[in-house]
C-alpha positions as CSV (number, residue, x, y, z in Angstrom):
1,M,0.0,0.0,0.0
2,A,1.5,3.3,-1.0
3,I,1.3,6.5,1.1
4,I,-0.3,9.4,-0.7
5,A,0.8,12.7,0.4
6,L,-1.9,15.2,1.2
7,M,-2.0,18.0,-1.2
8,K,-4.1,21.3,-1.3
9,R,-4.4,23.4,-4.3
10,A,-4.7,27.2,-3.8
11,S,-5.0,30.0,-6.1
12,V,-2.4,33.0,-5.9
13,T,-5.2,35.1,-4.4
14,E,-6.1,32.5,-1.8
15,A,-2.4,32.1,-0.9
16,K,-1.9,35.8,-0.5
17,N,-5.2,36.3,1.6
18,S,-4.6,33.2,3.7
19,L,-1.0,32.5,3.9
20,S,-1.0,31.8,7.7
21,A,-3.7,29.2,7.4
22,L,-1.6,27.6,4.4
23,L,1.6,27.6,6.4
24,D,-0.2,25.9,9.5
25,R,-1.3,23.0,7.0
26,V,2.2,22.8,5.8
27,R,3.5,22.6,9.3
28,H,1.2,19.5,9.8
29,G,2.6,17.6,6.9
30,E,0.5,18.8,3.9
31,T,1.8,20.1,0.7
32,V,0.2,23.2,-0.9
33,V,0.3,23.7,-4.6
34,I,0.0,27.4,-5.6
35,E,-1.6,27.8,-9.0
36,D,-1.8,30.9,-11.3
37,R,-5.0,30.7,-13.4
38,G,-5.1,26.8,-12.8
39,I,-1.5,26.4,-13.7
40,P,0.8,25.0,-10.9
41,V,3.8,27.6,-10.3
42,A,4.9,26.8,-6.7
43,R,4.8,24.1,-4.1
44,L,5.1,24.8,-0.3
45,D,6.7,21.8,1.5
46,S,7.5,21.6,5.1
47,M,11.1,22.2,5.9
48,L,10.7,20.2,9.1
49,A,9.4,17.3,7.3
50,A,12.1,17.3,4.5
51,G,14.9,18.1,7.0
52,A,17.6,20.8,7.0
53,S,19.8,18.6,5.1
54,A,17.5,18.4,2.1
55,A,17.1,22.2,2.1
56,A,20.8,22.7,2.2
57,E,21.5,20.2,-0.6
58,G,19.0,22.1,-3.0
59,R,20.6,25.4,-2.0
60,L,23.9,24.0,-2.9
61,A,22.8,22.6,-6.2
62,R,21.3,26.0,-7.1
63,L,24.4,27.7,-6.4
64,E,26.4,25.4,-8.3
65,R,24.2,25.6,-11.3
66,Q,24.7,29.5,-11.1
67,G,28.6,28.7,-11.1
68,L,29.1,30.4,-7.7
69,V,30.3,27.1,-6.0
70,R,32.1,24.0,-7.1
71,R,31.8,20.9,-5.1
72,G,35.0,19.1,-3.9
73,R,36.0,15.8,-5.3
74,G,36.8,14.1,-2.1
75,P,37.8,15.0,1.5
76,A,39.8,18.1,2.1
77,P,43.6,17.5,2.5
78,R,44.3,17.2,6.1
79,K,47.4,19.8,5.8
80,L,44.7,22.3,4.7
81,L,42.4,21.7,7.6
82,L,45.3,21.9,10.1
83,A,47.0,24.9,8.7
84,D,46.5,28.4,10.2
85,P,44.5,30.9,8.2
86,P,46.6,33.4,6.2
87,A,47.4,36.5,8.2
88,P,46.5,39.8,6.7
89,R,49.3,41.6,5.0
90,Q,48.6,44.8,7.0
91,P,46.4,45.3,10.0
92,V,42.9,46.7,9.0
93,R,40.1,47.4,11.4
94,A,36.8,45.7,10.5
95,S,34.9,49.0,10.8
96,E,37.2,50.6,8.1
97,L,36.4,47.6,5.8
98,L,32.7,47.8,6.4
99,I,32.9,51.6,5.5
100,E,34.8,50.9,2.5
101,E,32.4,48.2,1.4
102,R,29.3,50.5,1.9
103,R,30.9,53.4,0.0
104,S,31.8,51.0,-3.0
105,G,28.3,49.7,-3.0
106,R,29.1,46.1,-2.5
């Protein structure tokens, strides 16, 4: 016997007007599909049910697709893990770095 996940469908308007109620349903194990004019466009799933590791894996996959990260191909070299972090070339205050970052618009 297969387990069938409970799934509610909600229009964009309904989702906007009753988000708290939909989130309560999701908290209790349901999945909510958000539809725009009858076409599914989003799905609300519980982070608690899926686990934080599944969310982190999805986030990592998205960053990898965007070319922002590249996964390692094995364990990190022990020498790298035990090495001290590099020392700054010249002493700089964190507040000065923050001010410079804000000025440059980063």
